[in-house]
C-alpha positions as CSV (number, residue, x, y, z in Angstrom):
1,M,0.0,0.0,0.0
2,K,1.5,3.2,-1.2
3,Q,0.8,6.3,0.9
4,R,1.3,9.8,-0.3
5,A,2.3,11.3,3.1
6,R,5.1,13.8,3.0
7,I,7.3,13.5,6.0
8,I,9.8,16.2,6.9
9,Q,13.1,14.7,7.6
10,I,15.7,16.7,9.5
11,T,19.1,15.2,9.0
12,G,22.5,16.7,9.7
13,I,23.6,20.2,10.5
14,R,21.9,21.6,7.5
15,G,18.4,20.4,8.7
16,I,19.0,21.7,12.2
17,L,20.0,25.1,10.9
18,L,16.9,25.2,8.7
19,V,14.7,24.5,11.7
20,I,16.5,27.2,13.7
21,F,16.0,29.7,10.8
22,I,12.3,28.9,10.5
23,A,11.7,29.2,14.3
24,S,13.5,32.5,14.4
25,C,11.6,33.9,11.5
26,L,8.3,32.8,13.1
27,A,9.3,34.3,16.4
28,A,10.4,37.6,14.8
29,G,7.2,37.8,12.7
30,F,4.7,36.8,15.4
31,V,6.4,38.1,18.5
32,G,9.3,40.4,17.8
33,F,7.8,42.7,15.2
34,P,4.5,43.3,17.0
35,A,6.4,43.9,20.2
36,L,8.6,46.4,18.4
37,V,5.4,48.1,17.1
38,A,4.0,48.1,20.6
39,V,7.1,49.7,22.0
40,Y,7.2,52.5,19.3
41,G,3.4,53.1,19.7
42,W,3.6,53.3,23.5
43,N,6.7,55.5,23.4
44,Y,5.0,57.9,21.0
45,L,2.0,58.1,23.3
46,A,4.5,58.6,26.2
47,S,5.9,61.7,24.4
48,Q,2.4,63.1,24.0
49,F,1.1,62.3,27.5
50,A,2.7,62.1,30.9
51,I,3.3,58.3,30.9
52,P,6.7,56.5,31.2
53,S,8.5,55.0,28.2
54,I,9.0,51.2,27.9
55,N,11.8,49.0,26.5
56,F,11.6,46.0,24.2
57,L,11.1,43.5,26.9
58,Q,8.1,45.5,28.2
59,G,6.9,45.8,24.7
60,M,6.9,42.0,24.4
61,L,4.9,41.8,27.6
62,L,2.4,44.4,26.2
63,W,2.1,42.5,23.0
64,A,1.5,39.3,25.0
65,L,-1.3,41.0,26.9
66,I,-2.9,42.3,23.7
67,A,-2.6,39.0,21.9
68,G,-3.9,37.0,24.9
69,S,-6.9,39.4,25.3
70,I,-7.8,39.1,21.6
71,Y,-7.5,35.3,21.8
72,L,-9.7,35.1,24.9
73,L,-12.4,37.5,23.5
74,N,-12.6,35.7,20.2
75,D,-12.8,32.2,21.6
76,K,-16.0,32.6,23.6
77,N,-16.9,29.0,23.9
78,K,-13.8,27.9,25.8
79,Y,-12.9,30.6,28.3
80,L,-15.7,33.0,28.9
81,T,-18.3,30.3,29.7
82,S,-16.6,29.7,33.1
83,I,-16.9,33.4,33.8
84,K,-20.6,33.5,32.9
85,V,-22.9,33.9,35.8
86,K,-25.5,31.2,35.9
87,S,-28.7,31.5,37.9
88,P,-29.1,29.0,40.6
89,Y,-32.8,28.6,39.9
90,Q,-33.9,27.6,36.4
91,M,-37.6,28.3,35.5
92,T,-39.7,25.6,34.0
93,D,-41.9,26.2,31.0
94,D,-45.0,26.2,33.1
95,E,-43.7,28.8,35.4
96,F,-42.6,30.9,32.5
97,K,-46.1,30.6,30.9
98,K,-47.7,31.6,34.2
99,I,-45.5,34.8,34.4
100,I,-46.4,35.7,30.8
101,D,-50.1,35.1,31.4
102,S,-50.1,37.3,34.5
103,A,-48.3,40.0,32.6
104,R,-50.9,39.9,29.9
105,L,-53.7,40.1,32.5
106,Q,-52.1,43.0,34.2
107,S,-51.7,44.9,30.9
108,G,-55.3,44.2,30.1
109,A,-56.4,45.4,33.5
110,R,-54.4,48.6,33.0
111,I,-56.1,49.2,29.7
112,I,-59.5,48.7,31.2
113,R,-58.7,51.0,34.2
114,S,-57.6,53.7,31.8
115,T,-60.8,53.6,29.8
116,Q,-63.2,53.6,32.8
117,L,-64.9,56.8,33.7
118,T,-63.8,58.5,36.9
119,E,-66.4,59.5,39.5
120,E,-65.9,63.2,38.6
121,E,-66.4,62.6,34.9
122,L,-69.6,60.6,35.6
123,K,-70.9,63.5,37.8
124,K,-70.2,66.0,35.0
125,M,-72.2,63.9,32.5
126,L,-75.1,63.6,34.9
127,T,-75.2,67.3,35.7
128,S,-74.8,68.4,32.1
129,G,-78.2,66.8,31.3
130,Q,-76.9,64.0,29.0
131,N,-79.0,60.9,29.0
132,I,-76.8,57.9,29.5
133,S,-79.6,55.5,28.9
134,N,-79.6,56.4,25.2
135,S,-76.4,54.6,24.7
136,T,-76.7,51.4,22.7
137,N,-76.5,48.1,24.6
138,P,-75.5,45.2,22.4
139,I,-77.1,42.7,24.7
140,Q,-80.5,44.4,24.5
141,S,-80.3,44.8,20.8
142,N,-79.7,41.0,20.4
143,K,-82.7,40.3,22.7
144,N,-84.9,42.6,20.5
145,I,-83.9,40.7,17.4
146,E,-84.7,37.3,19.0
147,A,-88.1,38.6,20.1
148,Q,-89.1,39.5,16.6
149,K,-91.2,37.2,14.4
150,P,-89.5,35.2,11.7
151,E,-91.1,37.3,9.0
152,E,-89.6,40.4,10.5
153,L,-86.2,38.7,10.7
154,E,-86.3,38.0,7.0
155,H,-86.9,41.7,6.4
156,V,-84.0,42.6,8.7
157,D,-81.6,40.2,6.9
158,K,-82.4,41.7,3.5
């Protein structure tokens, strides 16, 4: 069985030097250069504001803090779930439905209360001479229709 796996073979001094060169390039590219940028950026801000200057080692530490923060904030599933505050009491679906139903009832009661006449408004209507009994009552109008004869009902339907 022939496999097409490519295996890197490090042999001799030439292979060891190649590994050292690759590791130093990666370290310079991912650690050294950003640390140098952090040093120059911090020292520029230090010349503008009253903060102390930093050297390259402190720039590497600053870059490590920045890179670690970015890594932690982008990988929410691993690290931030342990920080998340979990409630000790989980509501069941029935409890949640009861709360929603009570909120609906309270909002309905609030609407009804806002549309009811206050005692003062009722007194004003009575003293102004308006006849409240002239208002239409849907229950009485249904009773009147039921009391009519079937011939009259046909006339009403047309």
